[in-house]
C-alpha positions in Angstrom: 0.0 0.0 0.0 2.8 2.4 0.9 4.7 1.6 -2.4 1.3 2.2 -4.3 0.8 5.5 -2.4 4.4 6.7 -3.4 4.2 5.7 -7.0 0.8 7.6 -7.2 -1.4 4.5 -7.8 -3.6 5.5 -4.6 -5.0 8.9 -4.3 -6.8 10.5 -1.5 -10.5 10.9 -2.2 -12.1 14.3 -1.9 -14.4 15.0 1.0 -17.5 14.6 -1.3 -16.4 11.3 -2.8 -15.6 10.0 0.6 -19.1 11.1 2.0 -20.7 9.4 -1.0 -18.7 6.2 -0.4 -19.5 6.2 3.3 -23.4 6.7 2.7 -23.4 3.9 -0.1 -21.5 1.5 2.7 -24.0 2.5 5.3 -26.9 1.6 2.9 -25.4 -1.8 2.0 -25.0 -2.6 5.8 -28.7 -1.5 6.6 -30.2 -3.5 3.6 -28.1 -6.6 4.5 -26.4 -6.6 1.1 -23.0 -6.4 2.6 -21.9 -7.6 6.2 -19.8 -5.5 8.7 -16.0 -6.1 8.3 -15.2 -9.4 9.9 -18.9 -9.8 11.0 -18.0 -7.7 14.5 -21.1 -5.5 14.2 -22.6 -5.3 17.5 -20.1 -7.6 19.1 -18.0 -6.8 22.2 -14.5 -8.1 23.6 -15.2 -10.3 26.6 -13.9 -9.1 30.1 -11.2 -11.8 29.9 -9.9 -10.6 26.8 -9.9 -6.9 27.7 -8.2 -7.8 31.1 -5.5 -9.8 29.2 -5.0 -6.9 26.6 -4.5 -4.5 29.3 -1.9 -6.6 31.1 0.0 -7.0 28.0 -0.1 -3.4 27.4 1.4 -2.8 30.9 3.9 -5.2 30.2 5.1 -3.5 27.1 5.4 -0.4 29.0 7.5 -1.9 31.6 9.8 -3.6 29.0 10.1 -0.4 27.2 8.9 -1.9 24.1 5.5 -0.1 23.7 5.3 1.6 20.3 4.4 5.1 22.4 7.8 4.8 23.9 9.8 4.3 20.6 11.8 7.4 20.1 11.0 9.2 16.8 13.5 10.9 14.9 13.7 14.8 14.8 12.3 14.7 11.1 9.3 12.7 12.2 8.6 15.0 15.1 8.9 18.2 13.0 6.6 16.5 10.4 4.1 15.6 13.1 4.2 19.2 14.4 3.7 20.7 10.9 0.5 18.5 10.3 -0.9 19.6 13.6 -0.3 23.2 12.8 -2.1 22.7 9.4 -5.2 21.2 11.1 -5.1 24.1 13.6 -5.0 26.7 10.9 -8.2 25.5 9.3 -10.2 24.1 12.4 -13.6 26.1 12.5 -13.5 25.9 16.1 -10.0 26.7 16.9 -8.7 29.7 19.0 -8.1 31.5 15.5 -11.5 30.8 14.1 -12.5 34.5 14.2 -9.1 35.9 13.1 -8.5 36.8 9.6 -6.5 33.9 8.4 -4.9 33.4 5.0 -2.3 34.6 2.6 -1.4 38.1 2.0 -0.3 39.2 -1.6 2.5 41.5 -0.2 3.9 38.9 2.0 4.1 35.9 -0.2 3.1 32.2 0.3 3.0 32.5 4.1 -0.2 31.6 5.9 -0.8 33.7 8.7 -3.7 33.2 11.4 -4.4 36.8 12.2 -3.9 40.4 11.2 -1.5 40.9 14.1 0.9 38.4 12.7 0.6 39.9 9.1 1.2 43.3 10.4 4.1 42.3 12.4 5.6 40.7 9.4 5.2 44.2 7.5 6.9 45.7 10.6 9.9 43.3 10.3 10.2 44.1 6.7 10.4 47.8 7.5 13.3 47.0 10.0 15.0 45.3 7.1 14.7 48.4 5.0 15.9 50.6 7.8 19.0 48.2 8.3 18.0 47.1 11.8 17.6 43.4 11.1 19.0 41.2 8.3 15.8 39.0 7.5 13.2 36.9 9.1 11.2 33.6 8.8 7.9 32.5 9.9 7.5 29.2 12.0 10.5 27.5 10.7 11.8 25.9 13.9 10.0 23.5 16.3 11.4 23.0 19.9 10.6 19.8 21.7 10.5 19.1 25.4 12.0 15.6 25.4 11.2 14.9 29.1 7.5 15.9 28.9 5.2 12.9 28.0 1.8 14.7 28.3 0.3 18.0 27.5 2.4 20.7 25.8 5.5 18.8 24.2 6.6 21.2 21.7 6.7 24.9 20.7 7.0 26.6 17.3 7.7 30.3 17.6 6.1 32.8 15.2 9.2 34.6 13.8 12.9 33.8 13.5 14.8 36.9 13.3 18.3 37.4 12.1 20.3 40.4 13.4 22.8 42.2 11.3 25.3 41.3 13.8 24.7 37.5 13.3 22.6 36.9 16.2 19.3 35.0 15.9 16.3 35.2 18.1 12.6 34.4 18.0 9.6 36.6 18.5 6.1 35.4 19.4 3.0 37.7 18.8 0.7 37.2 21.6 -2.2 39.6 22.1 -3.7 37.1 24.6 -1.5 34.9 26.9 -3.6 31.7 27.4 -2.8 29.1 29.6 -1.3 26.9 26.9 1.0 29.5 25.5 2.2 30.5 28.8 3.3 26.9 29.6 5.0 26.7 26.1 7.1 29.8 27.0 7.9 28.4 30.6 9.2 25.0 29.1 11.1 26.8 26.6 13.0 28.8 29.2 13.5 25.6 31.0 14.5 22.9 28.2 16.1 25.4 25.9 17.6 28.3 28.0 20.1 29.1 25.3 17.2 30.3 22.8 16.0 33.8 23.1 12.2 34.3 22.5 10.8 37.8 22.7 7.0 38.0 23.4 5.1 41.0 21.6 2.2 41.5 23.7 -0.9 43.6 23.2 0.9 46.6 24.7 4.1 46.4 22.6 1.8 45.6 19.4 -0.4 48.5 19.9 2.6 50.9 20.3 4.0 49.8 17.0 0.5 50.2 15.5 0.3 53.7 16.9 3.6 54.9 15.6 3.9 53.2 12.3 0.6 51.8 10.9 0.2 55.1 8.9 3.6 54.6 7.1 3.7 50.9 6.6 1.9 49.9 3.3 -1.2 47.6 3.5 -1.3 47.7 7.3 -4.5 45.9 8.4 -6.7 47.6 11.2 
């Protein structure tokens, strides 16, 4: 299956096609034309099987052979983080659901989740023109908290900024500091103390907007 997928012989169905297939499958099950996979519809595992399965899972954890304990490569972790970010971008009920998400013509193929992020990118472009910084990148690095097994296990800062003196730091545009974001920053300070993260809070952002929004092209209000 993996080989066929890589060779392009298997393609992902569109949401519309997948929905139609599901409806047709449900109709065949209801009519009795088709049986549920392996004939398991309505059946449950016995209490003995569940207890034995639980015992085996605990033993794997004790032995260190459980699949959740296998250490993933940095490439796998980064890829997983990217997939999560993409899901959050388009999730209708995410914390970004009321923000103006999308691409901006003047900022290239970068997906911003809010006007604030887009405006801050424009502010950084102004700093480049003025010679204060060399360049910036958006959400390019993910930092992992290796010792954390539950909850917040990684953090992807908004902007990676390159100074003209060769220094590098990160900037996070955060108008509202929710509990999860605060945890990320605390764990960054603990597990990656050598990495500098500067938080652009509501006060700092509004100060920039007050002074420069009228001179920065395409500033979104």
